[in-house]
Backbone bond lengths (Angstrom), bond angles and torsions (degrees), N, CA, C in turn:
res aa  C-N    CA-C-N  psi(-1)  N-CA   C-N-CA  omega(-1)  CA-C   N-CA-C  phi
1 M - - - 1.456 - - 1.522 109.73 -
2 K 1.321 116.70 136.80 1.462 119.54 -171.26 1.528 113.90 -125.47
3 T 1.329 119.03 -33.68 1.458 119.87 -171.85 1.529 112.92 -106.28
4 Y 1.321 114.50 159.71 1.468 122.37 176.70 1.528 110.81 -59.57
5 E 1.320 115.69 -41.09 1.471 120.25 -179.90 1.523 111.59 -62.96
6 E 1.319 117.00 -38.09 1.466 120.92 176.82 1.534 110.22 -65.21
7 A 1.316 115.89 -38.98 1.465 120.39 179.22 1.532 111.06 -65.57
8 I 1.315 117.29 -37.20 1.467 120.93 175.78 1.522 109.61 -58.90
9 G 1.332 116.24 -43.91 1.464 120.91 179.43 1.521 111.88 -59.82
10 V 1.338 116.49 -39.72 1.465 120.62 179.10 1.515 110.48 -65.72
11 I 1.322 117.29 -47.18 1.469 121.15 -179.41 1.518 111.06 -60.81
12 E 1.320 116.65 -42.91 1.465 119.61 -179.24 1.523 111.70 -68.21
13 E 1.321 116.53 -28.80 1.462 120.31 -179.72 1.524 112.32 -78.27
14 I 1.335 117.14 -44.37 1.471 119.29 -173.57 1.531 113.38 -103.30
15 G 1.324 117.61 -9.43 1.459 121.28 169.93 1.511 116.63 80.57
16 L 1.310 117.43 -31.87 1.455 122.52 -175.54 1.522 108.41 -139.06
17 L 1.336 116.39 127.04 1.458 119.53 -178.67 1.527 110.03 -138.09
18 P 1.342 117.80 100.45 1.466 120.27 174.44 1.526 110.08 -65.07
19 L 1.328 117.15 154.00 1.455 119.10 176.09 1.519 111.04 -71.52
20 A 1.329 116.04 -37.76 1.467 122.13 178.57 1.527 108.38 -126.29
21 P 1.341 118.90 160.88 1.466 120.82 -177.35 1.537 112.50 -51.02
22 L 1.318 115.18 129.80 1.463 121.39 -177.24 1.522 111.95 -136.40
23 I 1.333 115.53 -32.22 1.459 122.03 -176.61 1.528 108.25 -121.92
24 P 1.327 119.31 130.68 1.475 121.14 -178.80 1.534 112.29 -56.63
25 D 1.307 116.59 138.84 1.473 123.12 177.22 1.537 112.84 58.84
26 F 1.332 116.28 28.08 1.461 119.93 -177.05 1.526 108.74 -127.49
27 P 1.345 117.80 141.01 1.465 119.83 -176.52 1.535 112.42 -65.64
28 S 1.311 115.15 155.97 1.457 121.97 168.02 1.518 106.71 -136.07
29 L 1.314 116.77 160.76 1.465 119.63 -176.10 1.523 111.96 -59.65
30 N 1.342 116.94 -36.37 1.463 117.83 -177.32 1.531 113.70 -82.05
31 T 1.337 117.70 -8.29 1.471 119.04 175.42 1.526 112.63 -96.58
32 I 1.325 116.46 -12.90 1.467 118.78 -179.87 1.531 111.83 -108.60
33 T 1.339 115.91 5.32 1.464 120.63 178.46 1.527 109.68 -125.84
34 S 1.330 115.83 166.49 1.466 121.26 -177.26 1.526 110.80 -85.27
35 P 1.342 117.37 127.85 1.470 121.71 -178.00 1.529 113.56 -54.78
36 E 1.321 116.67 -35.39 1.470 118.82 -174.30 1.525 113.11 -66.67
37 Y 1.332 116.97 -18.56 1.468 119.58 -178.77 1.534 113.55 -91.94
38 W 1.338 117.21 -13.36 1.464 120.16 -167.67 1.518 114.54 -53.88
39 H 1.297 118.14 -49.42 1.467 119.66 -176.07 1.526 112.13 -112.21
40 S 1.312 115.11 26.31 1.459 119.40 175.11 1.529 108.64 -81.28
41 E 1.300 115.79 170.44 1.472 120.60 177.80 1.527 111.04 -97.04
42 S 1.319 116.45 10.80 1.459 120.00 -175.84 1.523 111.61 -84.66
43 E 1.329 114.91 171.51 1.469 120.57 178.13 1.522 111.84 -68.65
44 F 1.325 117.41 -10.02 1.462 121.41 -177.95 1.535 112.58 -96.62
45 A 1.319 117.39 12.06 1.468 121.39 -176.26 1.532 111.49 -85.30
46 P 1.338 118.28 108.98 1.469 120.58 178.75 1.527 112.76 -60.55
47 W 1.334 117.46 -27.33 1.466 120.58 178.51 1.526 110.72 -61.71
48 I 1.317 116.64 -31.91 1.467 121.22 176.15 1.533 110.30 -79.63
49 W 1.326 116.43 -36.92 1.463 120.44 -179.45 1.527 112.65 -59.13
50 R 1.336 117.03 -35.74 1.459 120.76 -168.34 1.537 111.79 -55.31
51 T 1.339 116.66 -37.78 1.463 118.44 177.39 1.531 111.48 -89.74
52 R 1.303 116.80 -22.22 1.467 119.34 178.21 1.529 110.44 -66.16
53 F 1.341 116.94 -35.62 1.467 119.58 176.61 1.526 110.18 -55.85
54 S 1.327 115.62 -43.35 1.461 120.45 -179.30 1.523 111.63 -71.63
55 T 1.323 116.07 -42.99 1.464 120.60 179.08 1.527 111.41 -60.27
56 D 1.332 116.02 -38.56 1.472 121.02 -179.00 1.529 113.28 -82.66
57 G 1.347 117.30 -8.17 1.466 119.88 -179.47 1.516 113.63 80.12
58 V 1.329 116.75 12.01 1.470 121.22 179.56 1.529 110.58 -71.81
59 A 1.342 115.37 -42.55 1.458 120.98 -177.14 1.518 110.00 -153.62
60 A 1.323 115.92 146.95 1.459 119.98 172.56 1.521 108.23 -77.61
61 Y 1.327 115.84 146.05 1.461 121.26 -175.77 1.519 109.26 -128.50
62 G 1.318 116.35 131.78 1.459 119.92 177.19 1.512 111.07 172.34
63 K 1.321 115.90 175.89 1.467 121.32 178.18 1.530 108.17 -88.80
64 F 1.315 114.59 71.94 1.458 122.05 -173.09 1.529 113.20 -84.70
65 I 1.326 117.11 -27.93 1.471 121.07 -172.32 1.522 110.68 -124.20
66 K 1.319 116.59 119.76 1.476 122.78 177.46 1.523 112.17 51.63
67 K 1.320 116.34 34.47 1.468 123.34 178.22 1.529 112.55 62.98
68 K 1.339 115.60 22.30 1.459 121.39 179.77 1.533 110.23 -111.30
69 S 1.314 115.80 147.92 1.463 120.93 -178.36 1.525 111.46 -73.50
70 V 1.324 115.57 127.99 1.465 121.12 178.83 1.523 110.03 -138.66
71 L 1.309 114.79 157.87 1.464 122.90 172.19 1.522 107.43 -110.40
72 V 1.327 116.40 133.28 1.469 121.16 179.37 1.519 107.96 -122.63
73 S 1.321 117.32 124.07 1.461 121.17 -177.82 1.526 111.03 -60.05
74 S 1.313 115.79 151.72 1.465 121.02 178.95 1.527 111.41 -58.64
75 Q 1.336 116.72 -30.03 1.465 120.37 -178.43 1.533 111.64 -72.34
76 L 1.326 117.26 -39.75 1.467 120.26 -178.20 1.515 113.47 -88.61
77 L 1.305 117.52 -16.90 1.455 121.48 -173.45 1.534 114.23 -53.98
78 P 1.335 120.15 -46.26 1.469 118.96 -179.09 1.523 112.60 -59.90
79 Y 1.334 116.92 -32.97 1.470 120.95 -179.26 1.534 110.40 -73.73
80 I 1.327 116.25 -42.55 1.460 119.57 179.34 1.522 110.79 -68.92
81 K 1.321 117.03 -34.79 1.464 121.12 174.92 1.527 110.38 -62.28
82 K 1.328 116.98 -41.19 1.473 120.88 178.46 1.519 111.75 -61.14
83 V 1.330 115.86 -38.73 1.466 120.46 -175.37 1.526 111.99 -81.58
84 L 1.320 117.24 -44.59 1.460 120.40 -175.89 1.528 113.07 -90.47
85 G 1.327 116.33 -19.19 1.455 120.72 -179.51 1.527 112.22 -91.87
86 Y 1.320 115.49 -160.35 1.466 121.32 -176.46 1.520 110.21 -132.90
87 T 1.326 114.66 151.07 1.464 118.65 175.54 1.531 110.60 -77.68
88 E 1.348 117.00 -29.89 1.456 120.58 179.38 1.528 110.10 -75.97
89 S 1.310 116.34 149.42 1.461 120.57 176.24 1.526 109.21 -69.66
90 I 1.321 115.86 163.88 1.463 118.97 179.68 1.528 110.41 -66.09
91 E 1.334 116.65 -29.81 1.463 119.92 176.75 1.523 110.56 -64.38
92 E 1.324 116.35 -45.68 1.465 120.40 178.22 1.523 110.71 -61.42
93 R 1.317 116.97 -43.89 1.460 120.56 -179.34 1.522 111.65 -65.52
94 Y 1.324 116.35 -37.46 1.464 119.79 179.19 1.532 110.92 -65.30
95 F 1.304 116.53 -46.95 1.461 119.51 -178.03 1.525 112.20 -71.19
96 N 1.335 116.49 -17.50 1.474 120.40 174.18 1.526 112.26 -91.61
97 G 1.333 115.66 2.46 1.461 120.51 177.56 1.508 115.08 81.02
98 N 1.337 116.95 20.12 1.460 120.62 -176.79 1.527 114.00 -105.32
99 V 1.310 117.12 4.47 1.469 122.62 176.28 1.524 107.18 -136.07
100 S 1.321 116.85 136.47 1.456 119.75 179.49 1.524 110.90 -68.00
101 K 1.316 115.70 155.65 1.462 121.25 179.58 1.523 110.59 -60.25
102 E 1.341 116.13 -42.45 1.468 119.97 -178.50 1.526 111.58 -63.81
103 A 1.341 116.66 -42.98 1.467 120.49 178.98 1.522 110.35 -63.94
104 F 1.316 116.41 -41.66 1.466 120.88 179.59 1.528 110.82 -60.96
105 E 1.327 116.38 -46.45 1.465 120.71 -178.69 1.522 111.46 -67.60
106 I 1.331 117.03 -40.89 1.471 120.75 179.47 1.520 110.66 -64.93
107 N 1.332 116.75 -42.08 1.464 120.07 177.72 1.533 110.78 -60.46
108 K 1.326 116.26 -39.07 1.462 120.56 179.26 1.526 110.76 -63.94
109 I 1.334 116.45 -42.94 1.469 120.79 179.34 1.528 110.64 -63.43
110 I 1.331 116.76 -44.09 1.471 120.23 179.24 1.523 110.13 -61.80
111 G 1.331 116.89 -40.87 1.461 120.73 178.59 1.515 113.53 -63.02
112 Q 1.333 116.00 -29.25 1.467 120.72 178.82 1.517 112.39 -82.70
113 E 1.331 116.15 -22.58 1.467 121.26 -178.60 1.521 109.53 -140.40
114 E 1.321 116.03 73.11 1.461 121.46 -177.16 1.524 110.95 -58.25
115 G 1.342 115.54 132.31 1.460 120.12 -178.31 1.514 113.27 87.99
116 I 1.339 117.42 12.57 1.464 121.00 179.35 1.532 109.72 -64.63
117 D 1.326 115.79 142.73 1.466 118.49 -178.63 1.529 110.45 -89.64
118 T 1.324 115.44 164.31 1.461 121.94 -172.64 1.525 112.47 -58.44
119 R 1.335 117.17 -41.60 1.459 119.58 -177.93 1.530 111.44 -61.06
120 A 1.326 115.41 -49.95 1.466 119.74 -179.36 1.525 111.04 -65.39
121 L 1.317 116.10 -36.80 1.462 120.92 -178.68 1.531 110.85 -64.28
122 R 1.309 117.36 -43.16 1.476 120.64 179.21 1.520 111.17 -62.37
123 I 1.316 115.73 -40.74 1.469 120.02 179.81 1.527 110.40 -65.08
124 K 1.342 116.58 -48.51 1.466 120.30 -177.37 1.523 112.17 -67.32
125 A 1.338 116.26 -26.58 1.463 120.31 179.07 1.523 112.15 -83.81
126 G 1.345 116.89 -4.31 1.455 120.86 -178.78 1.512 112.99 71.23
127 L 1.346 116.47 28.43 1.466 121.27 -176.91 1.529 111.44 -123.71
128 K 1.308 116.04 33.36 1.463 121.30 -176.38 1.533 112.32 -73.31
129 E 1.341 117.26 -29.48 1.457 120.37 -176.34 1.519 111.37 -61.79
130 R 1.334 115.90 148.20 1.462 121.25 -176.59 1.526 111.98 -58.56
131 D 1.333 117.15 -38.59 1.458 119.62 -176.94 1.535 113.15 -73.71
132 K 1.330 116.01 -5.23 1.470 120.40 178.39 1.534 112.31 -106.41
133 K 1.330 115.89 2.52 1.467 119.45 -177.96 1.532 111.91 -61.49
134 K 1.328 116.99 -41.33 1.463 120.08 -179.31 1.523 111.00 -64.12
135 I 1.323 117.07 -39.20 1.466 121.24 176.97 1.525 109.47 -60.55
136 F 1.335 115.27 -45.18 1.466 121.03 179.38 1.523 111.18 -62.52
137 D 1.341 116.60 -48.64 1.464 120.87 -178.96 1.533 111.47 -61.97
138 N 1.330 117.01 -40.44 1.470 120.20 179.76 1.523 111.35 -66.05
139 A 1.316 117.09 -35.77 1.464 120.43 178.17 1.528 110.64 -66.01
140 L 1.335 116.04 -40.22 1.469 119.71 177.28 1.526 111.02 -65.18
141 L 1.338 116.95 -40.46 1.464 120.52 177.07 1.526 110.98 -62.96
142 E 1.317 116.29 -40.79 1.463 121.15 179.03 1.528 110.95 -60.36
143 L 1.316 116.36 -45.55 1.464 121.10 -178.36 1.526 112.58 -70.80
144 Q 1.335 116.91 -33.79 1.463 119.65 177.23 1.527 110.92 -73.98
145 G 1.335 116.93 -36.07 1.463 120.69 -179.66 1.510 113.14 -63.42
146 S 1.317 116.82 -27.68 1.468 121.17 176.86 1.527 111.20 -99.83
147 I 1.313 115.60 6.32 1.478 124.36 -178.86 1.521 111.01 51.89
148 D 1.323 116.24 41.62 1.463 120.82 170.41 1.525 109.69 -81.48
149 I 1.341 116.14 -27.65 1.463 120.93 177.40 1.526 109.62 -132.30
150 V 1.327 115.37 159.44 1.464 122.17 175.46 1.523 108.19 -132.90
151 I 1.322 115.78 159.21 1.463 120.72 171.98 1.524 106.77 -81.13
152 S 1.320 115.92 118.32 1.470 118.86 -173.10 1.516 113.75 -97.42
153 G 1.338 116.83 -11.58 1.458 118.66 179.41 1.508 111.20 162.51
154 I 1.312 115.33 -159.44 1.460 122.85 -178.91 1.523 108.49 -128.14
155 Q 1.334 115.32 134.24 1.464 120.36 173.50 1.524 108.02 -100.44
156 V 1.309 116.41 124.79 1.457 121.02 179.58 1.521 109.55 -84.90
157 K 1.334 116.28 125.88 1.462 120.61 178.27 1.523 109.15 -74.94
158 K 1.342 116.33 128.94 1.469 120.57 -178.88 1.526 110.53 -126.91
159 N 1.330 114.87 155.28 1.463 119.60 176.20 1.523 110.26 -87.92
160 A 1.321 116.60 -174.52 1.465 121.20 -176.95 1.522 112.91 -61.60
161 E 1.350 115.69 -24.07 1.472 119.71 179.68 1.525 112.50 -87.70
162 G 1.329 116.15 1.22 1.466 120.21 179.26 1.504 114.13 82.73
163 E 1.354 116.45 12.54 1.459 120.58 179.93 1.524 109.98 -93.77
164 K 1.322 116.02 149.11 1.463 120.61 178.65 1.519 109.70 -58.78
165 N 1.337 115.42 130.23 1.464 119.55 -175.07 1.527 109.24 -146.19
166 G 1.331 116.72 99.51 1.462 120.14 178.61 1.518 112.36 96.75
167 W 1.338 114.19 -175.05 1.464 120.60 -176.67 1.519 111.61 -72.30
168 S 1.334 115.44 144.90 1.455 120.29 173.17 1.530 109.53 -72.53
169 S 1.320 116.16 160.90 1.457 120.90 -174.49 1.527 110.40 -126.03
170 T 1.320 116.13 139.53 1.465 121.24 178.91 1.529 110.76 -66.88
171 A 1.329 116.13 140.38 1.461 121.53 177.90 1.522 109.94 -112.32
172 F 1.335 116.21 145.17 1.460 121.42 -176.83 1.528 111.76 -121.89
173 E 1.337 113.82 152.43 1.461 121.78 -179.60 1.529 107.65 -144.76
174 T 1.312 117.67 147.87 1.460 118.93 176.39 1.520 109.91 -68.07
175 Y 1.321 115.63 150.73 1.462 119.62 178.28 1.525 110.60 -56.21
176 D 1.327 116.64 -45.64 1.467 120.44 -176.43 1.519 111.69 -58.70
177 S 1.327 116.60 -42.13 1.463 120.53 179.26 1.525 110.90 -65.70
178 W 1.338 116.14 -46.99 1.462 120.11 -178.99 1.533 110.55 -63.53
179 A 1.332 116.72 -40.01 1.466 120.78 -177.90 1.526 111.19 -66.65
180 V 1.314 117.35 -41.28 1.466 120.88 179.09 1.526 110.00 -67.13
181 R 1.321 115.50 -44.83 1.468 120.40 -177.75 1.513 112.26 -62.84
182 N 1.337 116.39 -30.68 1.464 120.33 -177.70 1.530 112.55 -108.39
183 T 1.323 115.79 18.55 1.473 123.57 176.59 1.531 112.50 46.79
184 I 1.333 115.73 51.88 1.457 121.49 176.91 1.529 108.99 -76.66
185 D 1.318 116.97 135.58 1.462 121.18 -177.78 1.528 111.18 -62.36
186 V 1.326 115.13 146.74 1.462 121.65 169.36 1.523 106.31 -101.58
187 I 1.325 117.60 119.95 1.460 120.11 -174.70 1.530 110.82 -99.97
188 N 1.304 115.03 143.76 1.464 121.27 -179.88 1.527 109.29 -98.10
189 K 1.331 115.55 66.40 1.465 121.40 179.51 1.513 109.05 -135.81
190 D 1.334 116.39 148.97 1.457 118.60 173.69 1.531 108.88 -85.49
191 K 1.322 116.34 177.96 1.465 121.03 -174.50 1.521 112.11 -59.98
192 E 1.329 118.02 -43.23 1.463 121.05 -176.42 1.528 111.46 -67.47
193 D 1.324 116.76 -40.39 1.471 119.98 177.83 1.528 110.90 -66.18
194 A 1.331 115.87 -38.28 1.469 119.71 177.96 1.531 109.99 -65.52
195 R 1.322 116.65 -39.85 1.466 121.21 178.29 1.531 110.54 -62.72
196 K 1.320 117.01 -44.78 1.461 120.79 179.16 1.526 110.85 -62.13
197 Y 1.332 115.99 -39.65 1.466 119.89 179.05 1.532 110.14 -62.20
198 L 1.337 116.30 -45.61 1.465 119.99 -178.49 1.523 111.96 -63.21
199 L 1.321 116.83 -45.45 1.465 119.84 -179.03 1.523 111.06 -66.09
200 S 1.324 116.66 -34.31 1.466 120.60 176.37 1.531 109.95 -67.20
201 F 1.329 116.15 -42.93 1.472 120.93 178.61 1.527 110.27 -59.86
202 F 1.327 116.58 -49.93 1.463 120.18 -176.01 1.526 112.60 -72.38
203 S 1.324 117.86 -25.25 1.468 119.94 179.66 1.523 111.44 -64.54
204 N 1.333 116.79 -21.32 1.465 120.74 179.24 1.526 113.05 -82.57
205 I 1.331 116.66 -13.88 1.469 118.89 -176.02 1.528 113.00 -128.33
206 C 1.334 117.07 -5.54 1.461 120.82 -173.71 1.516 113.13 -113.78
207 S 1.323 115.64 158.89 1.458 121.49 171.69 1.530 109.56 -77.37
208 D 1.320 116.58 166.82 1.462 120.89 177.43 1.521 110.84 -60.18
209 E 1.325 116.46 -36.24 1.466 121.04 179.82 1.526 110.95 -64.36
210 S 1.322 116.03 -40.16 1.461 120.36 177.75 1.523 111.05 -64.58
211 I 1.327 116.22 -43.47 1.467 120.85 -179.09 1.522 110.87 -62.00
212 K 1.319 117.82 -39.72 1.469 121.05 178.71 1.527 110.49 -59.56
213 K 1.327 116.22 -41.11 1.467 120.75 178.77 1.523 110.86 -68.57
214 L 1.323 116.69 -42.08 1.452 120.89 179.99 1.523 112.33 -65.63
215 E 1.331 116.20 -34.66 1.458 119.94 176.71 1.530 111.04 -61.25
216 K 1.339 116.55 -34.64 1.460 120.89 178.73 1.526 111.41 -75.83
217 I 1.329 115.82 -30.76 1.473 119.91 178.81 1.523 110.51 -74.26
218 F 1.330 114.97 -44.97 1.480 119.31 -176.72 1.534 110.02 -92.41
219 V 1.328 116.46 68.12 1.465 119.90 -179.55 1.526 110.24 -99.55
């Protein structure tokens, strides 16, 4: 597979596409593309595609499963959100002691400034110091694991003249904002029904070994 359009077809067909191998006998973006293109500046670079899928509304992107980066098609996303997410709001979970203070505060900041980049987010969260980076990273993993937030794109760092200057930075958006903006369906199913739907969907395209792994993921 070589083009972005071909990759869209794969995501829409199989619903879930990890960036690197995660599920036995299941495709990942780096196994279905050519290694030589990954970090090139060309239109064939999957490293660039990964955020473009999210920007275009093709698939949600984030470390949703086992702290690993995955793409989830817009069609399957509501079902995976039902299974991996929570019915309670983040406020309810925080006051019940089920969300860390840092994750709660970071989620609030993202909600106030959708699409905020990592650099600005660390500063506003009061976690800019080097010794607080792990706290910050763990909070982001916590929020992505429950699909409260998604990676919405990349912010390019520019100098005063508007020229690219330094590394680009990941941008984050709340799930609710991204879902509304990309007209993601709201499904009327409980967690168990959503889980059954997902396993039924994947049973048509996966090996038995893959299904066993997915059953453990979608608990």
